TORKOL-4160 file (C-alpha; in steps of 0.2 Angstrom, whole numbers, padded with zeros to 4 digits, m for minus):
436
<pt num="1" X="0043" Y="0134" Z="0081"/>
<pt num="2" X="0049" Y="0124" Z="0065"/>
<pt num="3" X="0068" Y="0127" Z="0070"/>
<pt num="4" X="0068" Y="0115" Z="0085"/>
<pt num="5" X="0061" Y="0100" Z="0075"/>
<pt num="6" X="0076" Y="0092" Z="0066"/>
<pt num="7" X="0070" Y="0082" Z="0052"/>
<pt num="8" X="0082" Y="0067" Z="0052"/>
<pt num="9" X="0076" Y="0066" Z="0071"/>
<pt num="10" X="0059" Y="0063" Z="0066"/>
<pt num="11" X="0065" Y="0050" Z="0052"/>
<pt num="12" X="0075" Y="0040" Z="0064"/>
<pt num="13" X="0058" Y="0038" Z="0077"/>
<pt num="14" X="0047" Y="0036" Z="0065"/>
<pt num="15" X="0059" Y="0020" Z="0057"/>
<pt num="16" X="0061" Y="0014" Z="0074"/>
<pt num="17" X="0042" Y="0014" Z="0076"/>
<pt num="18" X="0040" Y="0004" Z="0062"/>
<pt num="19" X="0054" Y="m0008" Z="0064"/>
<pt num="20" X="0058" Y="m0010" Z="0083"/>
<pt num="21" X="0039" Y="m0006" Z="0088"/>
<pt num="22" X="0029" Y="m0015" Z="0073"/>
<pt num="23" X="0019" Y="0000" Z="0066"/>
<pt num="24" X="0013" Y="0003" Z="0049"/>
<pt num="25" X="0024" Y="0012" Z="0038"/>
<pt num="26" X="0009" Y="0020" Z="0030"/>
<pt num="27" X="0001" Y="0025" Z="0048"/>
<pt num="28" X="0018" Y="0030" Z="0058"/>
<pt num="29" X="0022" Y="0043" Z="0043"/>
<pt num="30" X="0006" Y="0049" Z="0041"/>
<pt num="31" X="0004" Y="0053" Z="0061"/>
<pt num="32" X="0020" Y="0062" Z="0062"/>
<pt num="33" X="0018" Y="0071" Z="0046"/>
<pt num="34" X="m0001" Y="0077" Z="0052"/>
<pt num="35" X="0006" Y="0083" Z="0068"/>
<pt num="36" X="0020" Y="0092" Z="0061"/>
<pt num="37" X="0009" Y="0101" Z="0047"/>
<pt num="38" X="0019" Y="0118" Z="0050"/>
<pt num="39" X="0035" Y="0110" Z="0043"/>
<pt num="40" X="0038" Y="0117" Z="0028"/>
<pt num="41" X="0034" Y="0108" Z="0010"/>
<pt num="42" X="0053" Y="0103" Z="0008"/>
<pt num="43" X="0058" Y="0096" Z="0025"/>
<pt num="44" X="0041" Y="0087" Z="0025"/>
<pt num="45" X="0045" Y="0077" Z="0007"/>
<pt num="46" X="0064" Y="0076" Z="0012"/>
<pt num="47" X="0054" Y="0065" Z="0029"/>
<pt num="48" X="0042" Y="0055" Z="0018"/>
<pt num="49" X="0058" Y="0051" Z="0004"/>
<pt num="50" X="0071" Y="0047" Z="0017"/>
<pt num="51" X="0058" Y="0036" Z="0027"/>
<pt num="52" X="0052" Y="0026" Z="0013"/>
<pt num="53" X="0067" Y="0025" Z="0004"/>
<pt num="54" X="0077" Y="0017" Z="0019"/>
<pt num="55" X="0061" Y="0002" Z="0020"/>
<pt num="56" X="0063" Y="0001" Z="0000"/>
<pt num="57" X="0081" Y="m0002" Z="m0001"/>
<pt num="58" X="0084" Y="m0010" Z="0016"/>
<pt num="59" X="0090" Y="m0027" Z="0009"/>
<pt num="60" X="0102" Y="m0017" Z="m0002"/>
<pt num="61" X="0107" Y="m0005" Z="0012"/>
<pt num="62" X="0112" Y="m0019" Z="0025"/>
<pt num="63" X="0121" Y="m0029" Z="0012"/>
<pt num="64" X="0131" Y="m0014" Z="0010"/>
<pt num="65" X="0133" Y="m0009" Z="0026"/>
<pt num="66" X="0140" Y="m0026" Z="0032"/>
<pt num="67" X="0154" Y="m0023" Z="0019"/>
<pt num="68" X="0161" Y="m0010" Z="0029"/>
<pt num="69" X="0158" Y="m0012" Z="0046"/>
<pt num="70" X="0164" Y="m0024" Z="0058"/>
<pt num="71" X="0149" Y="m0025" Z="0068"/>
<pt num="72" X="0137" Y="m0034" Z="0058"/>
<pt num="73" X="0121" Y="m0024" Z="0055"/>
<pt num="74" X="0110" Y="m0036" Z="0065"/>
<pt num="75" X="0122" Y="m0037" Z="0081"/>
<pt num="76" X="0119" Y="m0016" Z="0082"/>
<pt num="77" X="0109" Y="m0008" Z="0095"/>
<pt num="78" X="0092" Y="m0002" Z="0084"/>
<pt num="79" X="0095" Y="0016" Z="0086"/>
<pt num="80" X="0113" Y="0015" Z="0081"/>
<pt num="81" X="0109" Y="0004" Z="0067"/>
<pt num="82" X="0092" Y="0015" Z="0060"/>
<pt num="83" X="0104" Y="0029" Z="0060"/>
<pt num="84" X="0117" Y="0020" Z="0048"/>
<pt num="85" X="0104" Y="0013" Z="0037"/>
<pt num="86" X="0095" Y="0030" Z="0034"/>
<pt num="87" X="0111" Y="0040" Z="0032"/>
<pt num="88" X="0116" Y="0025" Z="0020"/>
<pt num="89" X="0101" Y="0029" Z="0009"/>
<pt num="90" X="0105" Y="0047" Z="0007"/>
<pt num="91" X="0123" Y="0045" Z="0002"/>
<pt num="92" X="0119" Y="0031" Z="m0011"/>
<pt num="93" X="0101" Y="0039" Z="m0018"/>
<pt num="94" X="0100" Y="0058" Z="m0014"/>
<pt num="95" X="0115" Y="0068" Z="m0024"/>
<pt num="96" X="0104" Y="0084" Z="m0018"/>
<pt num="97" X="0111" Y="0082" Z="0001"/>
<pt num="98" X="0129" Y="0083" Z="0002"/>
<pt num="99" X="0141" Y="0067" Z="0010"/>
<pt num="100" X="0148" Y="0077" Z="0023"/>
<pt num="101" X="0131" Y="0084" Z="0028"/>
<pt num="102" X="0125" Y="0067" Z="0031"/>
<pt num="103" X="0139" Y="0061" Z="0039"/>
<pt num="104" X="0140" Y="0075" Z="0052"/>
<pt num="105" X="0121" Y="0073" Z="0056"/>
<pt num="106" X="0121" Y="0055" Z="0059"/>
<pt num="107" X="0134" Y="0058" Z="0071"/>
<pt num="108" X="0126" Y="0073" Z="0081"/>
<pt num="109" X="0110" Y="0061" Z="0080"/>
<pt num="110" X="0120" Y="0046" Z="0088"/>
<pt num="111" X="0127" Y="0058" Z="0102"/>
<pt num="112" X="0109" Y="0067" Z="0105"/>
<pt num="113" X="0100" Y="0050" Z="0108"/>
<pt num="114" X="0115" Y="0047" Z="0121"/>
<pt num="115" X="0128" Y="0035" Z="0111"/>
<pt num="116" X="0141" Y="0048" Z="0112"/>
<pt num="117" X="0153" Y="0032" Z="0115"/>
<pt num="118" X="0147" Y="0027" Z="0098"/>
<pt num="119" X="0152" Y="0044" Z="0088"/>
<pt num="120" X="0168" Y="0037" Z="0081"/>
<pt num="121" X="0160" Y="0020" Z="0075"/>
<pt num="122" X="0146" Y="0029" Z="0067"/>
<pt num="123" X="0158" Y="0041" Z="0057"/>
<pt num="124" X="0169" Y="0026" Z="0052"/>
<pt num="125" X="0158" Y="0017" Z="0044"/>
<pt num="126" X="0147" Y="0030" Z="0035"/>
<pt num="127" X="0166" Y="0037" Z="0030"/>
<pt num="128" X="0172" Y="0021" Z="0023"/>
<pt num="129" X="0153" Y="0019" Z="0014"/>
<pt num="130" X="0154" Y="0036" Z="0008"/>
<pt num="131" X="0172" Y="0033" Z="0000"/>
<pt num="132" X="0168" Y="0016" Z="m0007"/>
<pt num="133" X="0150" Y="0016" Z="m0013"/>
<pt num="134" X="0156" Y="0014" Z="m0032"/>
<pt num="135" X="0165" Y="0001" Z="m0028"/>
<pt num="136" X="0153" Y="m0013" Z="m0017"/>
<pt num="137" X="0155" Y="m0029" Z="m0023"/>
<pt num="138" X="0137" Y="m0035" Z="m0027"/>
<pt num="139" X="0132" Y="m0054" Z="m0029"/>
<pt num="140" X="0136" Y="m0059" Z="m0047"/>
<pt num="141" X="0121" Y="m0062" Z="m0060"/>
<pt num="142" X="0124" Y="m0079" Z="m0064"/>
<pt num="143" X="0118" Y="m0080" Z="m0046"/>
<pt num="144" X="0100" Y="m0075" Z="m0051"/>
<pt num="145" X="0091" Y="m0075" Z="m0033"/>
<pt num="146" X="0104" Y="m0066" Z="m0023"/>
<pt num="147" X="0108" Y="m0054" Z="m0037"/>
<pt num="148" X="0090" Y="m0052" Z="m0037"/>
<pt num="149" X="0087" Y="m0050" Z="m0020"/>
<pt num="150" X="0100" Y="m0037" Z="m0016"/>
<pt num="151" X="0096" Y="m0026" Z="m0032"/>
<pt num="152" X="0078" Y="m0025" Z="m0029"/>
<pt num="153" X="0079" Y="m0027" Z="m0010"/>
<pt num="154" X="0066" Y="m0042" Z="m0011"/>
<pt num="155" X="0068" Y="m0056" Z="0002"/>
<pt num="156" X="0071" Y="m0072" Z="m0008"/>
<pt num="157" X="0056" Y="m0081" Z="m0003"/>
<pt num="158" X="0046" Y="m0067" Z="m0013"/>
<pt num="159" X="0056" Y="m0069" Z="m0029"/>
<pt num="160" X="0054" Y="m0087" Z="m0030"/>
<pt num="161" X="0035" Y="m0090" Z="m0028"/>
<pt num="162" X="0034" Y="m0075" Z="m0043"/>
<pt num="163" X="0048" Y="m0083" Z="m0053"/>
<pt num="164" X="0038" Y="m0100" Z="m0050"/>
<pt num="165" X="0024" Y="m0091" Z="m0058"/>
<pt num="166" X="0032" Y="m0079" Z="m0070"/>
<pt num="167" X="0047" Y="m0076" Z="m0083"/>
<pt num="168" X="0063" Y="m0068" Z="m0076"/>
<pt num="169" X="0057" Y="m0051" Z="m0086"/>
<pt num="170" X="0040" Y="m0049" Z="m0079"/>
<pt num="171" X="0047" Y="m0053" Z="m0060"/>
<pt num="172" X="0062" Y="m0040" Z="m0063"/>
<pt num="173" X="0046" Y="m0027" Z="m0070"/>
<pt num="174" X="0037" Y="m0030" Z="m0055"/>
<pt num="175" X="0052" Y="m0027" Z="m0043"/>
<pt num="176" X="0058" Y="m0013" Z="m0054"/>
<pt num="177" X="0041" Y="m0004" Z="m0054"/>
<pt num="178" X="0039" Y="m0005" Z="m0034"/>
<pt num="179" X="0056" Y="0004" Z="m0033"/>
<pt num="180" X="0049" Y="0019" Z="m0044"/>
<pt num="181" X="0043" Y="0037" Z="m0035"/>
<pt num="182" X="0024" Y="0036" Z="m0041"/>
<pt num="183" X="0011" Y="0048" Z="m0036"/>
<pt num="184" X="m0006" Y="0047" Z="m0028"/>
<pt num="185" X="m0020" Y="0041" Z="m0039"/>
<pt num="186" X="m0038" Y="0046" Z="m0035"/>
<pt num="187" X="m0054" Y="0043" Z="m0043"/>
<pt num="188" X="m0066" Y="0058" Z="m0047"/>
<pt num="189" X="m0082" Y="0058" Z="m0040"/>
<pt num="190" X="m0094" Y="0064" Z="m0055"/>
<pt num="191" X="m0108" Y="0063" Z="m0044"/>
<pt num="192" X="m0101" Y="0081" Z="m0037"/>
<pt num="193" X="m0090" Y="0088" Z="m0050"/>
<pt num="194" X="m0086" Y="0084" Z="m0069"/>
<pt num="195" X="m0067" Y="0080" Z="m0073"/>
<pt num="196" X="m0063" Y="0096" Z="m0081"/>
<pt num="197" X="m0069" Y="0106" Z="m0068"/>
<pt num="198" X="m0058" Y="0097" Z="m0056"/>
<pt num="199" X="m0043" Y="0097" Z="m0067"/>
<pt num="200" X="m0045" Y="0116" Z="m0067"/>
<pt num="201" X="m0048" Y="0117" Z="m0049"/>
<pt num="202" X="m0033" Y="0107" Z="m0046"/>
<pt num="203" X="m0020" Y="0116" Z="m0057"/>
<pt num="204" X="m0026" Y="0131" Z="m0048"/>
<pt num="205" X="m0022" Y="0124" Z="m0030"/>
<pt num="206" X="m0005" Y="0121" Z="m0038"/>
<pt num="207" X="m0007" Y="0102" Z="m0039"/>
<pt num="208" X="0004" Y="0094" Z="m0055"/>
<pt num="209" X="m0011" Y="0080" Z="m0063"/>
<pt num="210" X="m0010" Y="0069" Z="m0076"/>
<pt num="211" X="m0024" Y="0057" Z="m0083"/>
<pt num="212" X="m0024" Y="0038" Z="m0085"/>
<pt num="213" X="m0030" Y="0034" Z="m0102"/>
<pt num="214" X="m0037" Y="0018" Z="m0098"/>
<pt num="215" X="m0048" Y="0024" Z="m0085"/>
<pt num="216" X="m0059" Y="0042" Z="m0090"/>
<pt num="217" X="m0062" Y="0046" Z="m0070"/>
<pt num="218" X="m0043" Y="0042" Z="m0064"/>
<pt num="219" X="m0031" Y="0055" Z="m0060"/>
<pt num="220" X="m0012" Y="0055" Z="m0054"/>
<pt num="221" X="m0008" Y="0069" Z="m0041"/>
<pt num="222" X="0010" Y="0076" Z="m0036"/>
<pt num="223" X="0020" Y="0091" Z="m0032"/>
<pt num="224" X="0005" Y="0095" Z="m0018"/>
<pt num="225" X="0012" Y="0097" Z="0003"/>
<pt num="226" X="m0002" Y="0089" Z="0011"/>
<pt num="227" X="m0019" Y="0082" Z="0006"/>
<pt num="228" X="m0031" Y="0087" Z="0018"/>
<pt num="229" X="m0025" Y="0105" Z="0015"/>
<pt num="230" X="m0033" Y="0105" Z="m0001"/>
<pt num="231" X="m0051" Y="0113" Z="m0004"/>
<pt num="232" X="m0056" Y="0100" Z="m0018"/>
<pt num="233" X="m0051" Y="0084" Z="m0006"/>
<pt num="234" X="m0061" Y="0093" Z="0008"/>
<pt num="235" X="m0075" Y="0094" Z="m0003"/>
<pt num="236" X="m0075" Y="0076" Z="m0008"/>
<pt num="237" X="m0074" Y="0079" Z="m0026"/>
<pt num="238" X="m0062" Y="0063" Z="m0028"/>
<pt num="239" X="m0056" Y="0050" Z="m0017"/>
<pt num="240" X="m0040" Y="0041" Z="m0015"/>
<pt num="241" X="m0039" Y="0024" Z="m0024"/>
<pt num="242" X="m0029" Y="0015" Z="m0034"/>
<pt num="243" X="m0032" Y="0012" Z="m0052"/>
<pt num="244" X="m0034" Y="m0007" Z="m0051"/>
<pt num="245" X="m0045" Y="m0005" Z="m0036"/>
<pt num="246" X="m0056" Y="0004" Z="m0046"/>
<pt num="247" X="m0059" Y="m0010" Z="m0057"/>
<pt num="248" X="m0068" Y="m0019" Z="m0043"/>
<pt num="249" X="m0084" Y="m0008" Z="m0046"/>
<pt num="250" X="m0083" Y="m0006" Z="m0065"/>
<pt num="251" X="m0082" Y="m0027" Z="m0062"/>
<pt num="252" X="m0096" Y="m0028" Z="m0052"/>
<pt num="253" X="m0107" Y="m0016" Z="m0063"/>
<pt num="254" X="m0120" Y="m0012" Z="m0050"/>
<pt num="255" X="m0139" Y="m0009" Z="m0056"/>
<pt num="256" X="m0152" Y="0005" Z="m0049"/>
<pt num="257" X="m0157" Y="m0002" Z="m0033"/>
<pt num="258" X="m0146" Y="m0015" Z="m0031"/>
<pt num="259" X="m0141" Y="m0020" Z="m0011"/>
<pt num="260" X="m0123" Y="m0021" Z="m0010"/>
<pt num="261" X="m0114" Y="m0029" Z="0004"/>
<pt num="262" X="m0093" Y="m0024" Z="0005"/>
<pt num="263" X="m0088" Y="m0036" Z="0020"/>
<pt num="264" X="m0070" Y="m0028" Z="0022"/>
<pt num="265" X="m0074" Y="m0009" Z="0018"/>
<pt num="266" X="m0062" Y="0002" Z="0025"/>
<pt num="267" X="m0056" Y="0014" Z="0021"/>
<pt num="268" X="m0071" Y="0014" Z="0009"/>
<pt num="269" X="m0065" Y="0016" Z="m0009"/>
<pt num="270" X="m0075" Y="0003" Z="m0018"/>
<pt num="271" X="m0088" Y="0003" Z="m0007"/>
<pt num="272" X="m0091" Y="0024" Z="m0010"/>
<pt num="273" X="m0087" Y="0019" Z="m0027"/>
<pt num="274" X="m0103" Y="0007" Z="m0031"/>
<pt num="275" X="m0114" Y="0020" Z="m0022"/>
<pt num="276" X="m0107" Y="0034" Z="m0035"/>
<pt num="277" X="m0113" Y="0023" Z="m0050"/>
<pt num="278" X="m0131" Y="0018" Z="m0041"/>
<pt num="279" X="m0133" Y="0038" Z="m0042"/>
<pt num="280" X="m0145" Y="0039" Z="m0026"/>
<pt num="281" X="m0154" Y="0022" Z="m0029"/>
<pt num="282" X="m0152" Y="0006" Z="m0019"/>
<pt num="283" X="m0139" Y="0005" Z="m0005"/>
<pt num="284" X="m0123" Y="m0003" Z="0002"/>
<pt num="285" X="m0118" Y="m0008" Z="0017"/>
<pt num="286" X="m0098" Y="m0004" Z="0020"/>
<pt num="287" X="m0093" Y="m0017" Z="0034"/>
<pt num="288" X="m0076" Y="m0019" Z="0044"/>
<pt num="289" X="m0071" Y="m0028" Z="0060"/>
<pt num="290" X="m0065" Y="m0012" Z="0070"/>
<pt num="291" X="m0073" Y="0006" Z="0076"/>
<pt num="292" X="m0057" Y="0013" Z="0070"/>
<pt num="293" X="m0059" Y="0004" Z="0053"/>
<pt num="294" X="m0077" Y="0009" Z="0052"/>
<pt num="295" X="m0074" Y="0028" Z="0056"/>
<pt num="296" X="m0061" Y="0030" Z="0042"/>
<pt num="297" X="m0075" Y="0024" Z="0031"/>
<pt num="298" X="m0087" Y="0036" Z="0040"/>
<pt num="299" X="m0075" Y="0050" Z="0037"/>
<pt num="300" X="m0075" Y="0046" Z="0017"/>
<pt num="301" X="m0093" Y="0043" Z="0016"/>
<pt num="302" X="m0095" Y="0061" Z="0024"/>
<pt num="303" X="m0083" Y="0070" Z="0013"/>
<pt num="304" X="m0093" Y="0060" Z="m0002"/>
<pt num="305" X="m0109" Y="0066" Z="0001"/>
<pt num="306" X="m0117" Y="0050" Z="m0003"/>
<pt num="307" X="m0134" Y="0044" Z="0007"/>
<pt num="308" X="m0137" Y="0028" Z="m0002"/>
<pt num="309" X="m0123" Y="0022" Z="0008"/>
<pt num="310" X="m0120" Y="0017" Z="0027"/>
<pt num="311" X="m0104" Y="0010" Z="0037"/>
<pt num="312" X="m0106" Y="m0004" Z="0049"/>
<pt num="313" X="m0095" Y="m0014" Z="0064"/>
<pt num="314" X="m0096" Y="m0033" Z="0060"/>
<pt num="315" X="m0084" Y="m0048" Z="0058"/>
<pt num="316" X="m0081" Y="m0056" Z="0040"/>
<pt num="317" X="m0077" Y="m0071" Z="0047"/>
<pt num="318" X="m0095" Y="m0073" Z="0060"/>
<pt num="319" X="m0112" Y="m0078" Z="0048"/>
<pt num="320" X="m0125" Y="m0065" Z="0048"/>
<pt num="321" X="m0141" Y="m0074" Z="0049"/>
<pt num="322" X="m0150" Y="m0056" Z="0043"/>
<pt num="323" X="m0139" Y="m0055" Z="0025"/>
<pt num="324" X="m0142" Y="m0073" Z="0019"/>
<pt num="325" X="m0147" Y="m0075" Z="0002"/>
<pt num="326" X="m0151" Y="m0054" Z="0004"/>
<pt num="327" X="m0136" Y="m0046" Z="m0007"/>
<pt num="328" X="m0136" Y="m0042" Z="m0025"/>
<pt num="329" X="m0118" Y="m0040" Z="m0025"/>
<pt num="330" X="m0105" Y="m0046" Z="m0012"/>
<pt num="331" X="m0089" Y="m0038" Z="m0012"/>
<pt num="332" X="m0076" Y="m0046" Z="m0003"/>
<pt num="333" X="m0059" Y="m0038" Z="m0005"/>
<pt num="334" X="m0051" Y="m0049" Z="0011"/>
<pt num="335" X="m0035" Y="m0046" Z="0021"/>
<pt num="336" X="m0020" Y="m0052" Z="0011"/>
<pt num="337" X="0000" Y="m0054" Z="0009"/>
<pt num="338" X="0000" Y="m0036" Z="0004"/>
<pt num="339" X="0013" Y="m0042" Z="m0010"/>
<pt num="340" X="0004" Y="m0031" Z="m0023"/>
<pt num="341" X="0005" Y="m0014" Z="m0015"/>
<pt num="342" X="0025" Y="m0015" Z="m0007"/>
<pt num="343" X="0029" Y="0001" Z="m0016"/>
<pt num="344" X="0015" Y="0011" Z="m0006"/>
<pt num="345" X="0020" Y="m0001" Z="0011"/>
<pt num="346" X="0038" Y="m0006" Z="0008"/>
<pt num="347" X="0039" Y="m0013" Z="0027"/>
<pt num="348" X="0031" Y="m0027" Z="0022"/>
<pt num="349" X="0045" Y="m0033" Z="0013"/>
<pt num="350" X="0051" Y="m0036" Z="0031"/>
<pt num="351" X="0034" Y="m0038" Z="0039"/>
<pt num="352" X="0026" Y="m0052" Z="0029"/>
<pt num="353" X="0033" Y="m0071" Z="0029"/>
<pt num="354" X="0029" Y="m0087" Z="0019"/>
<pt num="355" X="0021" Y="m0094" Z="0036"/>
<pt num="356" X="0009" Y="m0078" Z="0038"/>
<pt num="357" X="0006" Y="m0080" Z="0020"/>
<pt num="358" X="0000" Y="m0097" Z="0021"/>
<pt num="359" X="m0012" Y="m0091" Z="0037"/>
<pt num="360" X="m0021" Y="m0079" Z="0029"/>
<pt num="361" X="m0024" Y="m0089" Z="0013"/>
<pt num="362" X="m0032" Y="m0100" Z="0024"/>
<pt num="363" X="m0042" Y="m0085" Z="0034"/>
<pt num="364" X="m0047" Y="m0079" Z="0016"/>
<pt num="365" X="m0056" Y="m0097" Z="0014"/>
<pt num="366" X="m0065" Y="m0096" Z="0032"/>
<pt num="367" X="m0071" Y="m0078" Z="0025"/>
<pt num="368" X="m0076" Y="m0082" Z="0008"/>
<pt num="369" X="m0086" Y="m0097" Z="0014"/>
<pt num="370" X="m0097" Y="m0086" Z="0027"/>
<pt num="371" X="m0099" Y="m0071" Z="0016"/>
<pt num="372" X="m0103" Y="m0082" Z="0000"/>
<pt num="373" X="m0121" Y="m0087" Z="0010"/>
<pt num="374" X="m0127" Y="m0066" Z="0006"/>
<pt num="375" X="m0126" Y="m0068" Z="m0013"/>
<pt num="376" X="m0144" Y="m0069" Z="m0018"/>
<pt num="377" X="m0149" Y="m0083" Z="m0031"/>
<pt num="378" X="m0143" Y="m0075" Z="m0048"/>
<pt num="379" X="m0133" Y="m0061" Z="m0038"/>
<pt num="380" X="m0113" Y="m0058" Z="m0039"/>
<pt num="381" X="m0099" Y="m0061" Z="m0029"/>
<pt num="382" X="m0083" Y="m0051" Z="m0031"/>
<pt num="383" X="m0067" Y="m0059" Z="m0023"/>
<pt num="384" X="m0050" Y="m0047" Z="m0023"/>
<pt num="385" X="m0034" Y="m0044" Z="m0015"/>
<pt num="386" X="m0019" Y="m0033" Z="m0018"/>
<pt num="387" X="m0007" Y="m0047" Z="m0018"/>
<pt num="388" X="0004" Y="m0058" Z="m0033"/>
<pt num="389" X="0000" Y="m0075" Z="m0025"/>
<pt num="390" X="m0007" Y="m0089" Z="m0033"/>
<pt num="391" X="m0012" Y="m0099" Z="m0018"/>
<pt num="392" X="m0022" Y="m0081" Z="m0009"/>
<pt num="393" X="m0027" Y="m0079" Z="m0027"/>
<pt num="394" X="m0031" Y="m0091" Z="m0041"/>
<pt num="395" X="m0032" Y="m0106" Z="m0031"/>
<pt num="396" X="m0043" Y="m0100" Z="m0018"/>
<pt num="397" X="m0055" Y="m0095" Z="m0034"/>
<pt num="398" X="m0053" Y="m0112" Z="m0040"/>
<pt num="399" X="m0057" Y="m0121" Z="m0021"/>
<pt num="400" X="m0073" Y="m0109" Z="m0020"/>
<pt num="401" X="m0080" Y="m0116" Z="m0035"/>
<pt num="402" X="m0075" Y="m0134" Z="m0029"/>
<pt num="403" X="m0084" Y="m0133" Z="m0011"/>
<pt num="404" X="m0099" Y="m0122" Z="m0019"/>
<pt num="405" X="m0103" Y="m0129" Z="m0035"/>
<pt num="406" X="m0118" Y="m0114" Z="m0035"/>
<pt num="407" X="m0104" Y="m0101" Z="m0038"/>
<pt num="408" X="m0098" Y="m0101" Z="m0057"/>
<pt num="409" X="m0083" Y="m0092" Z="m0061"/>
<pt num="410" X="m0086" Y="m0078" Z="m0073"/>
<pt num="411" X="m0067" Y="m0071" Z="m0077"/>
<pt num="412" X="m0052" Y="m0068" Z="m0066"/>
<pt num="413" X="m0037" Y="m0057" Z="m0069"/>
<pt num="414" X="m0020" Y="m0056" Z="m0059"/>
<pt num="415" X="m0013" Y="m0036" Z="m0063"/>
<pt num="416" X="0004" Y="m0034" Z="m0062"/>
<pt num="417" X="0014" Y="m0018" Z="m0057"/>
<pt num="418" X="0024" Y="m0013" Z="m0074"/>
<pt num="419" X="0013" Y="m0023" Z="m0085"/>
<pt num="420" X="m0004" Y="m0015" Z="m0079"/>
<pt num="421" X="m0007" Y="0002" Z="m0074"/>
<pt num="422" X="m0008" Y="0001" Z="m0054"/>
<pt num="423" X="m0004" Y="m0009" Z="m0041"/>
<pt num="424" X="m0003" Y="m0028" Z="m0042"/>
<pt num="425" X="m0021" Y="m0034" Z="m0037"/>
<pt num="426" X="m0032" Y="m0048" Z="m0041"/>
<pt num="427" X="m0051" Y="m0048" Z="m0045"/>
<pt num="428" X="m0061" Y="m0064" Z="m0049"/>
<pt num="429" X="m0080" Y="m0062" Z="m0051"/>
<pt num="430" X="m0092" Y="m0076" Z="m0047"/>
<pt num="431" X="m0111" Y="m0079" Z="m0051"/>
<pt num="432" X="m0123" Y="m0088" Z="m0041"/>
<pt num="433" X="m0134" Y="m0098" Z="m0050"/>
<pt num="434" X="m0150" Y="m0093" Z="m0050"/>
<pt num="435" X="m0159" Y="m0110" Z="m0040"/>
<pt num="436" X="m0176" Y="m0103" Z="m0036"/>
């Protein structure tokens, strides 16, 4: 059965779903890996690496192809373009795959997909790239933006934005961090298991585990095949959550019996973390907009085994009268441009635009305006995003204190990849004055 499935063909299908059909990379990849769970670990790792690598380095890959192809990348047929792109990624970044195998498989794939008349074209372009990879003419480092765009495969508008806020070395460090392969980060469910017991169990399951000195309940996992295939995961001994995202519950520091509303909670990492800290007391209401997202939260709650948390379908832009001044803590981790998680969601590099980012900053304000009303006098509001953007982060925090002086900004932090552990992430904590 497995022999009839061609890994490179699956790579092509996933990349087309993402770049042509608009599917999110993490969803497209997960769907295919879930469907073909029977493929061996090596094949699954190959598929994951080629898909993510092609997306991560796409700006550089297109730049290389355009030096050796008479037909420019954007003029190619989508199937041919994607076959060549993923082949160039393998030629440049995967020493374990012989160049001849990359070329042969690409030509076969073009033919199999009904483009046998273009076999010669595919072969010719890839042969030229293969022979001349070491002599590609990159932009001069003096042309700072053009060099950084190609070197880090980052759109110039993003680089300009970051260079306006941070020095060049910091921006380079962020960009480099996004291109590194990283283990998955999980948070140990200390209500169910001790960290020592979990470490022992994971090692028995053949998982490579590293600890994070800065956060005692965080672990880095790698070397496993399929997360849902691990008994430790199915038992709810840990939740997948980034280090930076774990800071939200640490900052919120809930007290026993607190009532907490998380207004955009899917897939539920922060809400579950808060429910764990409440240790069986209080109540967390984890909300999201669609039944699909609420379903994801419910799955994670079920695995966690917690009873002081529920998932509810509610729109954060619509005022919920029943919640006014009810919550001790409101968590507003709002939809954002995602520029802090480009290492995990590389398709955002080509998907996100400056215009969309402006619209998101405006959406965040309209949501904050609604959900701040759910905070009790004396209670806390935590606003967070997984982006690196002053408009979406510091400027929105400043705006909130201007439109409603009852909310005092207690602290805020922009976490940066390469400087801080984890993703690019922003948190601002406000306290509502106790006017009663």
